[in-house]
C-alpha positions as CSV (number, residue, x, y, z in Angstrom):
1,M,56.9,49.8,77.2
2,S,54.4,48.3,79.3
3,P,56.1,44.9,80.8
4,T,52.8,43.1,80.5
5,I,52.7,43.0,77.0
6,R,56.2,42.5,76.0
7,T,56.4,39.6,73.5
8,L,58.3,36.5,74.9
9,R,61.6,36.7,73.5
10,L,63.8,34.3,74.7
11,I,66.7,36.5,75.8
12,P,69.6,36.4,73.7
13,L,68.8,35.9,70.3
14,V,70.7,32.7,69.7
15,S,69.3,31.5,73.0
16,A,65.8,31.1,72.1
17,L,66.3,30.0,68.5
18,S,69.0,27.4,69.2
19,L,67.5,26.0,72.0
20,A,64.4,25.9,69.9
21,C,66.2,23.2,68.1
22,D,65.4,19.6,68.8
23,G,68.4,17.5,69.6
24,G,69.7,14.1,68.2
25,S,68.1,13.0,65.3
26,D,64.8,14.4,64.4
27,D,63.7,13.3,61.0
28,G,60.2,12.8,62.2
29,G,58.8,9.6,62.7
30,G,58.9,7.3,65.7
31,T,55.9,7.7,68.0
32,D,54.8,6.3,71.4
33,T,51.6,6.6,73.1
34,Q,51.7,8.7,76.2
35,E,50.8,6.4,78.6
36,T,53.5,3.7,77.2
37,D,56.8,3.4,79.1
38,D,59.4,4.6,76.5
39,G,62.2,5.3,78.7
40,G,63.6,2.4,80.9
41,G,60.6,2.2,83.2
42,S,60.0,5.7,83.8
43,A,56.6,7.6,83.0
44,S,58.2,10.4,80.9
45,G,60.7,8.4,79.1
46,L,63.2,11.4,79.9
47,D,65.7,9.9,82.3
48,L,65.1,12.5,84.8
49,T,67.8,12.1,87.7
50,V,67.9,15.9,89.2
51,A,64.8,17.3,91.4
52,A,63.4,20.2,89.6
53,T,63.5,23.3,91.2
54,G,60.7,25.9,91.5
55,D,57.3,26.4,93.4
56,F,54.7,23.7,92.0
57,G,51.9,24.2,94.9
58,C,49.5,25.7,92.8
59,F,48.5,22.3,91.7
60,T,48.9,18.7,91.8
61,P,51.2,17.3,89.6
62,T,50.7,13.7,88.0
63,Q,52.2,11.3,85.5
64,S,49.5,11.7,83.1
65,F,48.2,14.8,81.1
66,D,44.5,13.2,81.1
67,A,44.6,12.6,84.9
68,T,45.8,16.2,85.8
69,T,43.3,18.8,87.1
70,W,44.8,21.6,85.3
71,L,44.2,25.1,86.9
72,T,41.7,27.4,85.3
73,Q,41.2,31.2,85.9
74,S,38.1,32.3,87.5
75,G,36.9,36.0,87.2
76,V,38.4,36.7,83.8
77,Q,37.0,40.0,82.2
78,S,34.8,40.0,79.2
79,P,37.3,40.9,76.2
80,G,37.5,44.6,75.4
81,T,39.4,46.2,72.9
82,V,42.5,48.5,72.7
83,T,45.0,50.3,70.4
84,V,48.3,48.5,70.1
85,D,51.1,50.7,69.5
86,G,53.4,48.3,68.0
87,V,57.1,48.0,67.0
88,V,58.6,45.1,65.0
89,V,62.0,44.2,66.7
90,D,64.8,41.9,65.8
91,F,65.1,39.1,68.0
92,E,68.8,39.1,68.5
93,K,69.6,42.9,68.1
94,D,66.8,44.3,69.8
95,E,66.5,47.0,66.9
96,P,63.4,48.1,65.1
97,R,62.9,46.3,61.5
98,A,61.4,47.8,58.4
99,R,59.5,46.0,55.4
100,R,57.9,43.5,57.8
101,D,54.3,42.4,57.7
102,V,52.3,41.5,61.0
103,T,49.3,39.4,61.1
104,L,47.0,38.7,64.0
105,W,44.5,36.0,64.9
106,Y,42.1,36.9,67.5
107,G,41.2,33.4,67.9
108,D,44.9,32.1,68.8
109,D,44.7,29.9,66.1
110,V,46.7,30.5,62.9
111,S,45.3,27.9,60.6
112,Q,41.9,30.1,60.7
113,T,41.5,33.2,58.6
114,S,43.5,35.9,60.2
115,D,41.7,39.2,61.8
116,A,43.9,41.9,61.2
117,Q,47.2,42.8,59.3
118,G,49.6,45.7,59.4
119,S,52.8,46.5,57.5
120,V,56.1,48.4,58.3
121,G,57.0,50.2,55.4
122,A,60.8,51.6,54.7
123,E,60.4,53.6,57.8
124,T,63.2,52.4,60.3
125,S,61.0,53.1,63.3
126,G,59.5,49.8,62.9
127,A,56.2,51.1,64.0
128,V,53.0,49.2,63.2
129,T,49.5,50.2,65.0
130,F,46.4,47.8,65.6
131,A,43.1,49.7,66.7
132,D,40.2,47.5,68.3
133,T,42.8,44.5,69.3
134,P,40.9,42.5,71.7
135,T,42.2,42.6,75.3
136,C,41.9,39.5,77.9
137,Q,42.0,36.8,75.4
138,P,44.7,34.8,73.7
139,I,45.6,36.1,70.5
140,A,48.4,34.8,67.8
141,Y,50.8,36.8,65.9
142,L,53.1,36.3,63.0
143,V,55.7,38.6,61.7
144,E,57.2,37.9,58.1
145,E,59.2,40.0,55.7
146,E,57.9,41.6,52.5
147,A,58.1,39.5,49.5
148,G,61.2,39.7,48.1
149,L,63.5,39.9,50.7
150,D,65.6,37.5,52.3
151,Q,66.5,38.6,55.7
152,S,64.4,36.7,58.3
153,K,62.1,33.5,59.2
154,P,58.4,33.9,59.5
155,T,58.0,34.1,63.5
156,Y,54.9,33.2,65.2
157,K,54.0,34.1,68.9
158,A,51.1,31.9,70.5
159,H,49.0,32.8,73.3
160,Q,49.7,36.6,73.5
161,I,47.4,38.4,76.0
162,Y,46.9,42.1,76.3
163,G,45.7,43.9,79.3
164,P,43.2,46.8,79.3
165,G,46.0,49.3,78.9
166,S,45.9,53.0,80.0
167,G,43.5,55.3,78.1
168,G,42.5,52.8,75.6
169,R,46.5,52.1,74.4
170,I,48.9,49.8,75.3
171,D,52.7,49.4,73.9
172,G,53.6,46.1,72.0
173,E,56.6,44.1,70.5
174,F,56.7,41.9,67.7
175,T,59.5,39.8,67.3
176,S,61.3,38.9,64.0
177,V,64.1,36.5,63.8
178,S,66.7,37.0,61.2
179,N,68.2,34.2,58.8
180,D,71.4,34.6,60.3
181,T,70.0,34.0,63.8
182,Y,68.2,31.0,62.6
183,S,71.4,29.6,60.9
184,L,73.2,29.5,64.4
185,I,71.3,26.6,65.3
186,P,73.3,23.9,63.3
187,T,76.4,25.5,64.0
188,I,76.0,25.5,68.0
189,F,74.2,22.1,68.1
190,G,75.9,20.4,65.4
191,V,72.5,19.5,63.5
192,D,70.9,20.1,60.3
193,L,67.7,22.1,60.3
194,D,65.2,20.5,57.8
195,P,63.5,23.4,55.8
196,A,60.4,21.2,55.6
197,K,60.0,21.5,59.2
198,G,60.0,23.9,62.2
199,V,60.8,24.8,65.7
200,I,58.9,25.6,68.7
201,A,60.9,27.3,71.7
202,G,59.8,29.0,75.1
203,T,60.4,29.4,78.8
204,A,59.3,27.2,81.4
205,Y,57.7,29.2,84.6
206,D,56.8,27.7,88.1
207,C,53.6,29.0,90.0
208,T,55.1,32.0,91.4
209,R,55.5,33.8,87.7
210,D,54.3,37.5,87.9
211,P,54.8,38.6,84.0
212,D,53.8,42.1,85.2
213,T,57.3,42.6,86.8
214,L,59.2,40.8,84.2
215,P,62.3,40.4,86.5
216,S,65.5,40.4,84.5
217,N,66.8,37.5,87.3
218,D,65.7,34.0,86.9
219,A,62.9,34.2,89.7
220,G,60.0,32.1,88.7
221,K,61.8,29.8,86.0
222,I,62.0,26.2,86.3
223,Q,65.4,24.4,86.8
224,N,66.1,20.6,86.0
225,A,63.0,20.0,83.9
226,K,63.1,18.4,80.5
227,V,60.4,18.7,77.6
228,R,58.9,16.4,75.5
229,V,56.5,16.6,72.4
230,T,53.3,14.5,71.9
231,D,50.5,15.3,69.5
232,L,47.1,16.4,70.7
233,Q,46.2,12.7,71.4
234,G,49.0,12.3,73.6
235,N,51.2,10.4,71.2
236,V,55.0,10.8,72.0
237,Q,57.5,12.1,69.3
238,T,60.3,9.9,70.6
239,D,62.5,11.0,68.1
240,I,62.1,14.7,68.8
241,V,64.7,15.9,71.7
242,G,64.6,19.0,73.8
243,R,67.4,21.4,73.8
244,Y,68.4,23.7,76.7
245,F,70.5,26.8,77.5
246,V,72.8,27.9,80.3
247,D,72.8,31.7,81.1
248,S,70.6,31.9,78.1
249,F,73.2,30.8,75.7
250,P,72.4,27.2,73.6
251,T,74.6,24.6,75.2
252,K,74.8,21.3,73.3
253,N,75.5,19.0,76.3
254,Q,73.1,20.5,78.7
255,P,70.6,17.8,79.9
256,H,67.6,19.9,81.4
257,T,66.5,23.3,81.7
258,S,69.0,25.2,83.8
259,A,67.9,28.7,85.9
260,D,66.9,30.4,82.6
261,G,64.2,28.1,82.1
262,L,64.8,28.0,78.3
263,W,63.9,25.1,76.5
264,G,63.3,24.2,72.7
265,V,62.4,21.7,70.2
266,F,63.2,21.6,66.2
267,N,62.5,19.6,63.0
268,L,58.9,19.1,63.9
269,P,56.6,18.4,61.1
270,P,54.0,20.9,60.4
271,G,51.0,20.5,62.5
272,T,49.8,21.4,66.0
273,W,51.7,19.9,68.6
274,R,51.7,19.9,72.5
275,V,55.0,20.3,74.5
276,E,55.1,18.9,77.9
277,L,57.3,19.8,81.0
278,W,58.4,17.1,83.1
279,G,60.6,17.0,86.4
280,L,61.3,15.2,89.6
281,V,59.1,16.2,92.4
282,G,59.2,14.6,95.6
283,G,61.4,11.9,94.1
284,E,58.8,10.9,91.5
285,E,58.4,12.0,87.9
286,A,55.6,14.7,87.6
287,L,54.3,16.5,84.5
288,L,54.7,20.2,85.6
289,G,52.7,21.8,82.9
290,A,52.1,22.3,79.0
291,T,51.7,24.5,76.1
292,T,50.5,23.8,72.3
293,A,51.7,25.4,69.1
294,E,51.2,25.3,65.6
295,V,54.4,24.4,63.4
296,Y,54.9,25.6,59.8
297,A,58.0,24.6,57.7
298,D,61.0,26.7,58.1
299,S,59.5,28.9,60.6
300,I,59.7,29.5,64.6
301,N,56.8,29.5,67.1
302,I,57.2,30.9,70.5
303,A,55.1,29.6,73.4
304,N,55.8,29.4,77.2
305,I,54.8,26.9,79.5
306,F,53.3,27.9,83.0
307,S,53.1,25.4,85.9
308,G,49.7,23.9,86.5
309,Y,48.3,25.0,82.9
310,S,47.9,22.6,80.1
311,D,47.9,25.0,76.9
312,G,50.3,27.9,77.8
313,V,47.6,30.3,78.4
314,K,47.7,32.2,81.7
315,Y,45.8,35.6,82.1
316,P,47.2,38.7,83.5
317,E,46.2,39.8,86.7
318,A,45.0,43.1,84.7
319,C,42.4,40.7,83.4
320,L,41.0,39.3,86.6
321,D,38.0,40.5,88.4
322,G,39.4,39.5,91.6
323,G,39.3,35.8,90.5
324,T,41.9,33.1,91.4
325,D,43.5,30.4,89.7
326,T,41.7,27.0,91.2
327,G,42.7,23.6,90.9
328,D,42.5,20.4,92.8
329,T,44.7,21.3,95.7
330,G,44.6,25.2,96.1
331,T,44.8,28.6,94.9
332,D,47.2,30.6,92.8
333,T,47.1,34.2,93.9
334,D,49.4,35.4,91.5
335,G,47.0,34.8,88.9
336,D,49.1,37.2,86.6
337,T,50.9,35.4,84.1
338,D,50.5,35.6,80.5
339,D,53.2,34.3,78.1
340,T,54.6,37.7,77.0
341,D,58.0,37.0,78.8
342,A,61.2,36.1,78.2
């Protein structure tokens, strides 16, 4: 399978999901504005004490989402089309799954009318093919089980980008999270998931991340950073706490991202949320990147964070016509990071 189009699967099944759990009490409710000091005089309110590890030289981090000059990529190719030879795969066991339905949104917005649907029947191959799928533009997908089953949770993936492929075709994976995997969250973190709410989980990457290579090690992942959730107006959800992993395993007492870069928040009310990544850089708190994702009840949405980008969208090199990622302070020449890793 082409690594460029692999779906972000947060390593071990438990890892991303559990991590995706928010921590502490999350009954939804308390908010604070982005600019308000909600944590002992810190800009983030996250009690950052250890310097973030990673390369953040592609842009200038600030202490405000609106004040940051976020990176944009020039030379992005006009969308073409490709046939995606997909396989629905179980998140934990990495095995094909039958009797699953897959839905695509070419506008990367699952609140709108969908653009394509495909199904895996009783066959065990998990195969599902989508012709004329747009390339070089963010799309979203949903994997859910056939009606009448009770095996998996609705699994969304935000900001998926397919390159041009070879010969008009490209391989792809669509992740399905089982009920068993999802239920591990309260066991490991000691919390109760609210079925009326949902989960967002992802991986934090620095400026050097090159998804075309998808290294199995932790290169390009950010350590010692924390996430916080805001609405799209910047109001901080003070009762939603990030959870983190160690060696890709959910760890209740881990206070920030470890070398695996995995993070997650849970019990988010349905709606569209922004997840911000904060870290200590040069001794000062700094906003390193952000992503957005739509939350639906009793489901998970996978969305990565890339340093210097405000929405989790970063195009692969195959989609750039010699362009660069430009911001206020420099150029990110790797230019090659969509969020299809994990």
